[in-house]
VEXTORRO-232240 format. One line per field, with one value per atom (N, C-alpha, C, CB): atom name; x, y, z; residue in one letter. Coordinates in steps of 0.001 Angstrom, whole numbers, plus 500000, padded with zeros to 6 digits. Glycine has a CB too. Example, Ala and Ser with C-alpha at 12.3 -4.5 7.8 and 13.67 -1.06 7.14 Angstrom:
REM VEXTORRO-232240
atom <- [N CA C CB N CA C CB] .
xx <- [513190 512300 513200 511308 512850 513670 512900 514084] .
yy <- [494310 495500 496700 495527 497750 498940 500030 499402] .
zz <- [507800 507800 507800 509046 507080 507140 507870 505725] .
rest <- [A A A A S S S S] .
//
This chain:
REM VEXTORRO-232240
atom <- [N CA C CB N CA C CB N CA C CB N CA C CB N CA C CB N CA C CB N CA C CB N CA C CB N CA C CB N CA C CB N CA C CB N CA C CB N CA C CB N CA C CB N CA C CB N CA C CB N CA C CB N CA C CB N CA C CB N CA C CB N CA C CB N CA C CB N CA C CB N CA C CB N CA C CB N CA C CB N CA C CB N CA C CB N CA C CB N CA C CB N CA C CB N CA C CB N CA C CB N CA C CB N CA C CB N CA C CB N CA C CB N CA C CB N CA C CB N CA C CB N CA C CB N CA C CB N CA C CB N CA C CB N CA C CB N CA C CB N CA C CB N CA C CB N CA C CB N CA C CB N CA C CB N CA C CB N CA C CB N CA C CB N CA C CB N CA C CB N CA C CB N CA C CB N CA C CB N CA C CB N CA C CB N CA C CB N CA C CB N CA C CB N CA C CB N CA C CB N CA C CB N CA C CB N CA C CB N CA C CB N CA C CB N CA C CB N CA C CB N CA C CB N CA C CB N CA C CB N CA C CB N CA C CB N CA C CB N CA C CB N CA C CB N CA C CB N CA C CB N CA C CB N CA C CB N CA C CB N CA C CB N CA C CB N CA C CB N CA C CB N CA C CB N CA C CB N CA C CB N CA C CB N CA C CB N CA C CB N CA C CB N CA C CB N CA C CB N CA C CB N CA C CB N CA C CB N CA C CB N CA C CB N CA C CB N CA C CB N CA C CB N CA C CB N CA C CB N CA C CB N CA C CB N CA C CB N CA C CB N CA C CB N CA C CB N CA C CB N CA C CB N CA C CB N CA C CB N CA C CB N CA C CB N CA C CB N CA C CB N CA C CB N CA C CB N CA C CB N CA C CB N CA C CB N CA C CB N CA C CB N CA C CB N CA C CB N CA C CB N CA C CB N CA C CB N CA C CB N CA C CB N CA C CB N CA C CB N CA C CB N CA C CB N CA C CB N CA C CB N CA C CB N CA C CB N CA C CB N CA C CB N CA C CB N CA C CB N CA C CB N CA C CB N CA C CB N CA C CB N CA C CB N CA C CB N CA C CB N CA C CB N CA C CB N CA C CB N CA C CB N CA C CB N CA C CB N CA C CB N CA C CB N CA C CB N CA C CB N CA C CB N CA C CB N CA C CB N CA C CB N CA C CB N CA C CB N CA C CB N CA C CB N CA C CB N CA C CB N CA C CB N CA C CB N CA C CB N CA C CB N CA C CB N CA C CB N CA C CB N CA C CB N CA C CB N CA C CB N CA C CB N CA C CB N CA C CB N CA C CB N CA C CB N CA C CB N CA C CB N CA C CB N CA C CB N CA C CB N CA C CB N CA C CB N CA C CB N CA C CB N CA C CB N CA C CB N CA C CB N CA C CB N CA C CB N CA C CB N CA C CB N CA C CB N CA C CB N CA C CB N CA C CB N CA C CB N CA C CB N CA C CB N CA C CB N CA C CB N CA C CB N CA C CB N CA C CB N CA C CB N CA C CB N CA C CB N CA C CB N CA C CB N CA C CB N CA C CB N CA C CB N CA C CB] .
xx <- [368024 367726 368656 367667 369819 371430 371200 373128 371487 372014 373474 372022 373610 375075 375753 375231 377214 378193 378089 379258 378512 378223 379838 377792 380683 381716 382219 382578 382837 383135 384502 382963 384476 385693 386906 385565 387164 388332 388549 388031 387596 387597 389311 386413 389656 391158 391468 391858 392196 392014 391911 390933 391781 391669 390442 391865 389497 388340 388029 388196 386984 386182 386005 385385 385675 384851 383487 384832 382565 381517 381648 381138 382091 382591 383039 383545 384290 384732 383344 386224 382592 381623 380646 380885 380403 379378 380468 378678 381559 382357 382233 383527 382180 382172 381117 382232 379987 378577 378130 377419 378902 378859 379166 380088 380551 381389 380571 382618 379958 379266 378093 378824 377609 376683 376953 376177 377853 378469 378585 379588 379641 379795 378642 381053 377206 376470 375721 375985 375593 374616 375478 374107 377164 378053 377755 379638 378121 378252 377000 379640 375518 374445 374832 373081 373913 374442 372890 374911 372922 371722 370745 372237 369283 368268 368094 367309 368168 368077 366345 369311 365392 364050 364219 362533 363584 363416 364353 363520 365207 365851 365703 366741 365904 365407 366322 365799 366589 367575 366564 368850 366926 366072 366591 366127 365785 366332 366081 365601 366325 366299 365276 367742 364276 363222 363092 361743 363006 362785 361549 363023 361389 359868 359804 358962 359446 359637 361117 358998 361899 363102 364254 363342 363115 364031 364552 363314 365497 365187 365462 365908 364114 363898 364446 362349 364463 364505 363297 365448 363450 362351 362541 362127 361446 361653 360998 361142 361309 360288 359409 360968 358222 357415 358143 355862 358333 358916 357816 359617 358332 357179 356632 355787 356742 355986 356622 354427 358118 359382 359959 360646 359419 359997 359555 359638 359105 358675 358113 359757 357885 358839 358595 359320 357268 356680 356593 355740 356083 355999 356111 354888 356405 356855 355886 358516 355883 355358 356475 354630 356092 357250 356680 358128 357279 357118 358047 356634 357715 358941 359318 358898 360748 361052 362101 361681 362045 363423 364502 363727 365483 366714 367564 367522 367474 368317 367710 368693 366876 366305 367319 364986 367378 366272 366771 365976 367538 367700 366509 368787 366460 365191 365012 365270 365667 365395 364851 366389 364929 364540 362898 365264 362381 361090 360297 360900 360841 360267 360359 361245 361208 361761 360770 363499 360656 359955 358177 360377 358250 356448 356730 355497 357037 356992 357079 358204 357533 358061 356878 359805 355927 354932 355228 354594 356432 356973 356187 358345 355426 355027 353065 355627 353222 351620 351340 351176 352594 352210 352121 353093 351190 351649 352037 350054 351728 352652 351977 352548 352899 352661 353253 353871 352502 352990 353947 352272 354964 356325 356348 357845 356747 356900 358496 356416 358954 360562 361341 360813 360487 361282 361678 360094 361075 361592 362661 360324 362820 364116 365345 364272 366211 367320 368482 367284 368563 369141 369113 370144 370271 370205 370123 370822 369573 370268 371154 370130 371864 373424 372983 374665 374149 373960 374187 375159 375207 375328 374059 376467 372881 371679 370808 371226 371361 370601 370339 371656 371554 371293 370064 372276 369681 368839 367336 369139 367144 365673 365273 365539 363607 363014 363543 362080 363676 363967 365093 363818 366353 368009 367317 369192 367006 366463 365382 365995 364923 363872 362530 364408 362048 360976 359991 361371 358601 357593 357570 355857 357218 357188 355640 357616 355631 354442 353168 354677 351881 350835 351045 349290 350919 351143 352239 350861 353137 354470 354417 355345 353518 353404 353486 354237 353083 352670 351300 354182 350363 349317 349581 348377 348273 348691 348239 347568 348975 349411 348174 351199 346576 345498 345761 344046 344589 344344 343466 343486 343456 342563 342350 343589 341280 340716 340834 339442 341669 342091 340948 343544 340692 339365 340615 337562 340779 341794 341004 342712 341408 341021 342223 340467 341916 342751 342304 342863 343431 343552 342742 345345 341432 340920 341421 339507 342838 343519 344465 344366 343664 344704 346589 344632 346751 347973 347815 348159 348663 349040 348913 349568 348567 348246 347367 348048 347418 346160 346312 346173 345430 345431 344886 344849 345027 344168 343097 345320 341830 340856 340790 339978 340808 340194 341075 338226 341558 342186 341319 343682 340992 339990 340761 338471 340686 341504 341887 342866 342899 342647 341380 344011 341071 339991 340536 339250 339866 340220 339895 339719 339069 338796 338636 337371 339276 338881 337493 339415 336602 335441 334692 334428 334957 334581 334898 334515 335980 336806 335987 338339 335828 334869 333493 334724 332695 331501 331697 331095 332285 332722 332997 333941 333841 334578 332563 336612 332113 330982 329665 330170 329813 328918 329598 328949 330679 331192 331329 332554 331753 331290 330168 331528 328959 327870 327262 327605 328013 327641 328184 328244 329476 330603 330158 332046 329204 328475 327466 327856 328663 327593 328231 326309 329245 329540 330924 329117 331818 333013 333517 333373 333037 333744 332792 333679 331986 331150 331199 329691 331824 331838 332916 331851 333973 335275 335602 336727 335400 335723 336887 336230 337150 338557 338988 339709 338655 339206 337809 340339 338640 338016 338138 338866 337112 337258 337605 336349 338708 338528 338528 339236 338573 338652 339717 337181 340796 341638 341658 343456 342004 342007 343417 341050 343875 345690 345811 347211 347352 347754 347793 348818 347339 347501 348735 346950 349119 350579 350831 350882 351238 351182 352173 351560 353304 353945 353444 354900 352400 351577 349903 351167 350003 348955 348216 349618 348819 348033 346699 349633 347007 346398 345392 347402 344847 343862 342457 344225 341663 340040 339866 338249 339430 338966 337587 338492 337167 336317 334797 336863 335462 334438 333773 335108 334225 333554 332731 334487 331909 331223 330851 331897 330057 329147 330483 327057 330564 331830 331230 332684 330243 329887 329553 329083 329144 329101 330675 328290 331528 332688 333307 333487 332903 333045 332938 332256 331485 330884 331566 329722 331727 332725 333742 333306 334461 335872 335952 336316 334683 334467 334027 333406 333096 332806 333861 332063 335018 335929 337374 335980 336858 337770 337092 338516 335801 335246 335810 333915 336038 335908 334969 336024] .
yy <- [615106 615254 614532 616561 615034 614627 613094 615255 612358 611176 610937 610783 610188 610444 609604 610240 609632 609035 607425 610007 606216 604901 604687 603687 605458 604955 605801 604663 605437 605935 606686 605088 608318 609033 608171 610181 607576 606696 605281 606655 604855 603750 603664 604108 602326 602137 601568 600810 601677 601379 602436 600703 602057 603041 603426 602556 604595 604857 604025 606241 602832 602665 603301 602653 602791 603507 603955 602870 603172 603542 604787 602668 604844 605778 606973 605284 606712 608233 608898 607986 607930 608482 609316 607367 609218 609604 610750 608513 611113 611926 613029 611254 612408 613353 613990 612704 613474 613936 614813 612658 614866 615522 616999 614872 616585 617873 618929 617165 617825 619068 619349 618611 619083 619483 621075 618488 620868 622168 622817 622201 622575 623779 624016 623693 623383 624232 625080 623843 624623 625626 627162 624869 626867 628008 629008 627580 628231 628903 628530 628463 628917 628870 629847 629336 629250 629933 630606 628643 631985 632925 632305 634778 631996 632202 633203 631993 633247 634230 634025 633832 635033 634361 634442 635263 633518 633250 632241 634340 631244 630378 629005 630665 628219 626543 625883 625656 626061 625193 624736 626175 623496 623219 624119 621573 624239 625052 624198 626606 624766 624169 624956 624195 624502 625199 624512 624977 625656 625136 624466 625909 623131 623003 622557 622248 623018 623005 623063 621712 621781 622191 621487 621399 620942 620149 620963 618963 620775 621279 620403 622517 620859 619782 620228 619479 619578 620177 620143 619557 621036 621638 621935 622917 621393 622130 623108 621418 624197 625094 625042 626262 626004 625839 626731 626148 626709 627492 628741 626725 629736 630760 631309 629900 630228 631051 630763 630676 631280 631075 632492 630035 633777 635153 635849 636033 635373 636037 637244 636271 638286 638156 637656 639415 637640 637080 635396 637550 634865 633826 633142 633700 631814 631024 629438 630965 629064 627637 626533 627578 625212 624406 622990 624980 622020 620944 620370 620307 619175 618890 617487 618959 617352 615988 615318 616070 614391 613459 613824 612186 614086 614773 613891 614634 612380 611831 611825 610584 613024 612804 613155 613763 612406 612031 610280 612929 609856 608304 607491 607815 606356 605804 605535 604169 605059 604737 605598 604378 607280 608057 608254 609179 608060 607828 606611 607557 605798 604670 605171 603147 605326 605999 606955 606884 608017 609518 608977 610615 608279 607867 607061 606689 605983 605422 606575 604382 607649 608783 610052 609331 609724 610901 612355 611134 611746 612903 613152 612602 612251 612029 612495 610497 612712 613071 614712 612328 615659 617022 616840 618156 617880 618801 620498 618768 621027 622201 622974 623155 623917 624446 626034 623409 626852 627888 628334 628468 628617 628647 629950 628114 630714 631850 631952 631979 632855 633166 633255 634624 633404 633918 632209 635024 631335 629919 629251 628857 630172 629628 629666 630110 628833 628568 629222 627207 628796 628919 627930 629107 627694 626617 625296 626682 623901 622878 622711 621921 622033 621499 620083 622536 619383 617673 617781 616397 618603 618587 619028 619480 619219 619700 618282 620615 617179 615866 615298 614663 615480 615379 615824 616064 616872 617929 617257 619731 616652 616091 614972 615796 615041 613823 612717 613712 612432 611024 610620 610668 611467 611234 610383 613285 610896 610724 609687 611903 609332 608210 608788 606708 609725 610483 610737 611518 610103 610597 612099 610044 612707 614276 614292 615179 615305 615390 615944 616181 615683 616336 617923 616030 618344 619694 620328 620010 620796 621160 622958 620486 623094 624692 625398 625271 624781 625813 625200 626157 626485 626057 625616 627179 624902 624344 625563 622613 625247 626348 625845 626099 626046 625597 626407 625821 626213 626486 627647 625110 627911 629451 629685 631028 630743 630764 632195 630267 632346 633397 633577 632945 635054 635505 636548 636646 636477 637013 637845 635557 638865 639546 639439 641115 638864 638942 639709 637670 640120 641015 639763 641645 640094 639037 639053 639178 639738 639278 638125 640461 637505 636081 636131 634932 637768 638074 637520 639757 637306 637641 638285 637769 639747 640711 640844 641376 641408 641071 641901 639131 640857 641429 640315 642675 640513 639196 640520 638188 640387 640807 640563 640585 639610 638977 637609 638444 637501 636336 635911 636551 634533 633958 632972 633352 632971 631888 632469 631464 631707 630389 629511 629545 628036 627523 626317 627056 625658 624925 623486 625294 623349 621831 622689 620609 621362 621521 621573 620446 620763 621058 622340 619888 623328 624373 625615 624518 625234 625762 625346 625205 624457 623863 624469 622226 624444 625068 626637 624941 627216 628703 628509 629428 627546 628055 627616 626490 627014 626211 627985 624247 628454 629373 630811 629623 630856 632039 631487 632725 630475 630025 630006 629209 630057 630179 631624 629383 632645 634122 634429 635105 633882 634318 633957 633550 632729 632307 633073 631376 633516 634490 635681 634693 636092 637358 637756 637628 636573 636769 637880 636140 638058 638838 640474 637815 640782 641789 642539 641319 641650 642569 643529 641934 643690 644489 644603 643414 645845 646306 645485 648172 644843 644562 643365 645727 642726 641718 640708 642078 639437 638067 637497 636945 637480 637318 635639 637996 634933 633830 633309 633331 632160 631347 630472 630371 630570 629259 628761 629618 627412 626814 626634 625300 627352 626594 627118 627206 626677 626995 628386 626473 628698 629644 629934 629361 631046 631922 632392 632834 631895 632322 633636 631123 633663 634823 636053 634740 636022 637121 637216 636088 636733 636142 637759 635256 638527 640230 640195 641940 639567 640419 639028 641029 638265 637690 637873 636974 637535 637980 636535 638428 636572 635401 634925 636059 633839 633610 633244 632871 632937 632786 633910 632172 635184 636117 637042 636840 636372 637170 636017 638526 637028 636017 636186 636892 635295 635469 635991 633764 635803 636410 637508 635884 638412 639710 640329 639855 639187 639853 640102 639308 639212 639368 640377 638781 640552 641712 643134 641738 643200 644415 644769 644216 643859 643882 644461 642491 643878 644128 645633 643140 646185 647310 648420 647269 648009 648628 648953 648260 648309 648433 648920 647023 649088 649953 651195 650102 651889 653373 653989 653890] .
zz <- [248727 247407 246736 246974 247054 246351 246483 247374 245971 246062 246803 244780 248009 248813 248243 250396 247991 247803 248597 248221 247773 248238 249104 246761 249160 249675 250676 248769 251723 252635 252639 253417 252987 252988 253378 253894 254090 254935 254643 256425 254019 253078 252605 251696 252946 252273 250388 253373 250051 248755 247412 248875 246189 245043 245299 243575 244804 244486 243236 244373 243132 242243 241129 242654 239763 238814 238913 237869 239637 240211 240813 241001 242098 243080 242662 243760 241325 240664 239823 239342 239535 238556 239300 237754 240490 241296 241593 242524 242333 242478 241302 242626 240162 238793 238789 237441 239301 238714 239826 238381 241292 242637 241951 243926 241313 240552 239515 239552 238624 237559 238259 235840 239402 239724 240299 240518 241440 241812 240898 242372 239800 238972 238031 238181 237625 237270 237870 236737 239469 240194 240427 241859 240345 240633 239503 240692 238257 236947 236048 236227 236548 235653 234344 236453 233425 231907 232094 230118 231831 231961 230657 231771 230614 229690 229167 230019 227681 226603 226216 225196 226070 225627 223986 226259 223346 222099 221925 221240 222340 221909 222105 222149 221231 221147 222310 219385 222894 224057 225003 224979 225489 226654 227959 226974 229016 229884 231458 229678 232480 233827 234647 234517 234962 235625 237316 234614 238538 239577 239905 240279 240225 240826 241894 240200 243057 244557 244897 245207 245530 245999 244443 247876 243659 242709 241614 242086 240630 239558 237858 239790 237196 235984 234684 235711 233917 232550 231860 231727 230708 230292 228652 231200 227868 226247 226384 224854 225926 225449 223977 225482 223808 222608 221809 222706 220552 219958 219504 218940 219496 219062 220561 218047 221607 222875 224073 223126 223591 224594 224840 223918 224471 224673 225930 223518 226854 228038 227549 229059 228476 229563 231198 229593 231348 232172 232650 231833 231385 231253 229507 232021 229569 228679 228808 228966 227756 227511 227530 226096 228461 228720 228987 229946 228465 229006 229469 228426 230903 231441 230868 232997 230839 230332 231371 228766 231225 231969 231869 231567 232662 232654 231246 234384 230905 230140 228784 230635 228576 226699 226207 225885 224679 224092 224103 222516 225179 225067 225396 225981 224816 224229 226131 222726 226884 228247 229151 228772 228652 229496 229585 229230 227872 227918 229006 226548 228883 229698 231394 229351 231489 233179 233318 233367 232469 232485 232640 230633 231913 232091 233376 230583 233931 235398 236311 235740 236238 237171 237000 236622 235746 235722 235126 237076 234286 233286 232123 232738 231624 230659 230872 230358 231831 232189 232316 233797 232216 231776 230509 232100 230455 228735 228634 227567 228032 227927 229313 226240 229925 231539 230982 233159 231986 231970 232756 231986 232211 233216 233427 232641 234775 235232 234832 236754 234341 233886 235085 233037 236392 237699 238113 239127 237377 237915 236976 238049 236206 235411 235731 234369 236039 236347 235342 236463 234292 233295 232105 233702 230997 230472 230799 229999 230192 231146 231213 231191 231827 231916 232524 233063 231942 232663 234051 232107 234793 236261 237028 236661 236702 236888 237201 235587 237035 236716 238334 235608 238669 240248 241225 240757 240569 241298 240890 240678 240017 239550 240101 238157 240332 240603 240413 240102 238753 238481 238762 237318 239156 239833 241337 240319 242063 243344 243628 243697 242451 242295 242999 243056 242609 242818 241822 243198 242264 240922 240926 241033 239643 239674 240104 238044 240955 241499 240577 242627 241017 240069 239963 240636 240945 241080 240913 242027 239602 239709 239822 238301 240410 240596 239667 241327 238306 237270 236214 236281 236102 235296 233651 235392 233790 232127 230822 231737 229993 228669 227913 227660 228067 227294 226023 227981 225500 223757 223852 222742 222742 222889 221333 223744 220756 219680 219098 219854 218296 217291 216145 216595 216446 215432 214512 216489 213397 212329 210942 211733 210913 209492 208923 209445 207619 206158 205091 205512 204249 203228 202188 202876 201582 200404 199039 200169 199079 197691 197834 197028 198665 199177 199589 197650 199857 200832 202405 200901 203073 204210 205135 204190 204488 205216 206191 204634 207323 208328 209978 208586 210579 211586 212257 211614 213978 214998 215355 216868 215404 216062 217151 215693 217588 219161 219459 219078 220697 221142 222292 221517 222372 223572 224040 223167 225284 225972 227353 225098 228429 227783 228422 227914 227277 227540 228720 226129 229883 230608 229977 231797 229350 228581 227481 229017 226567 224993 224401 224303 225414 224479 224829 224497 225682 225440 224628 226206 224154 223007 221893 222907 221530 220417 220559 220524 221459 221651 221093 223225 221883 221339 220117 221977 219569 217916 217567 216756 217693 216888 216783 218272 217910 218221 217016 220163 217389 216418 215211 216780 214220 213161 212712 213092 213183 213227 213383 214043 213859 213772 212466 214963 211964 211120 209609 211582 209582 208424 207470 208855 206237 205657 205533 206500 206472 206733 206603 207905 206451 206333 206082 205685 204921 203883 203865 202198 205100 204695 206025 204140 207259 208276 208241 209444 207755 207973 206093 209180 206086 204281 203945 203905 203059 202363 202977 202548 204212 204522 204942 205616 204896 205217 206943 204162 207632 208497 208938 208859 209506 209950 211420 209352 211810 213379 213082 213967 214093 213899 215592 213102 215725 217272 217175 217713 218580 218586 219841 217304 220411 221542 221860 221693 222905 223858 224107 224918 223619 223675 224469 223005 225774 227034 227118 227993 226297 226443 226124 225901 225746 224706 225938 222422 227196 228074 228164 229765 228415 228559 227220 228024 226082 225049 225110 223436 225766 225756 226246 226060 225744 226667 227386 225392 228228 229219 228218 231135 227703 227305 228222 226606 229496 230765 231460 231839 230981 231712 230838 232513 229452 228871 227856 228455 226888 225769 224510 225117 224234 223104 221577 222842 221090 220075 220454 219404 221727 222006 222056 223344 222507 222147 220790 222749 220136 218505 218158 217674 218201 217754 217872 218395 219211 219765 219130 220937 219117 218134 216751 217847 216471 215074 214736 214588 215664 215763 215875 216637 216974 217120 216328 217978 215032 214130 212510 214186 212657 211667 211658 211796 210370 210438 210834 209497] .
rest <- [M M M M I I I I R R R R R R R R L L L L R R R R R R R R C C C C G G G G H H H H A A A A A A A A G G G G A A A A V V V V S S S S P P P P E E E E D D D D Q Q Q Q A A A A V V V V V V V V D D D D E E E E F F F F R R R R A A A A M M M M L L L L T T T T A A A A L L L L R R R R N N N N P P P P E E E E P P P P W W W W T T T T P P P P G G G G T T T T A A A A R R R R D D D D I I I I A A A A V V V V R R R R V V V V G G G G P P P P F F F F V V V V E E E E R R R R A A A A H H H H T T T T R R R R P P P P G G G G D D D D D D D D H H H H G G G G P P P P D D D D L L L L I I I I A A A A V V V V T T T T L L L L V V V V H H H H P P P P D D D D T T T T P P P P Y Y Y Y A A A A G G G G A A A A Y Y Y Y L L L L H H H H G G G G R R R R Q Q Q Q L L L L G G G G Y Y Y Y T T T T G G G G H H H H D D D D W W W W L L L L R R R R C C C C P P P P T T T T T T T T S S S S I I I I V V V V G G G G Y Y Y Y W W W W Q Q Q Q P P P P G G G G Y Y Y Y T T T T Q Q Q Q L L L L T T T T H H H H A A A A A A A A N N N N G G G G L L L L H H H H L L L L P P P P D D D D D D D D V V V V G G G G M M M M A A A A P P P P A A A A H H H H Y Y Y Y A A A A L L L L Y Y Y Y I I I I E E E E A A A A R R R R K K K K R R R R D D D D D D D D S S S S L L L L D D D D G G G G Y Y Y Y T T T T L L L L L L L L R R R R L L L L G G G G P P P P Y Y Y Y T T T T Q Q Q Q T T T T R R R R H H H H A A A A Q Q Q Q Q Q Q Q D D D D G G G G D D D D R R R R L L L L S S S S A A A A A A A A L L L L N N N N G G G G R R R R E E E E T T T T T T T T L L L L V V V V S S S S G G G G Y Y Y Y R R R R I I I I T T T T M M M M R R R R F F F F G G G G P P P P L L L L C C C C V V V V S S S S D D D D H H H H Q Q Q Q L L L L F F F F T T T T D D D D P P P P Y Y Y Y E E E E G G G G D D D D V V V V V V V V A A A A L L L L L L L L N N N N T T T T A A A A I I I I T T T T D D D D V V V V R R R R P P P P] .
//
């Protein structure tokens, strides 16, 4: 997994700048492994995550990075944000993955340059299609908001994850039809609205699986439960 030094340890002469760079990279890797910087939920720094026997760099999704069991991440080339990293990352499959549901147990710590030698990219390998993390799909949020134009309100129902966007759109159309003309009468003092957005994997336990029931029936149950 780790690129080998190109120079024999018994070779005569001074170490070349190229070989010295390899030695420095190796030392940085050992330092990073021996002294990982623990990850703290809710911070916007890149993290290092395990992907099989490798370690990869990942962006966290703002607002969906507080755990404690799952957070949303997207894997990026270790040389990000340099321009060459995008092209190389595209060639090696890094851009083929969208947001992923990352178990917090897979997090090594905050990203350090020393981890670069442990990535697929540094070893000339294509990132596998299956990185051991399920996609962080989208969801539907049905919310009750005060009719006085304030931001006060609460979420009635969270539906997700949707494995295909078209399924979310179909359910969204059904819910919109069910709400049509009744948005302000279902819950006294509130307007019922629906929005499409990313699945907040950090709060995955709050979501109802849309494939296990009729979404309109789930909506009616949620509304009945909040009525006085």
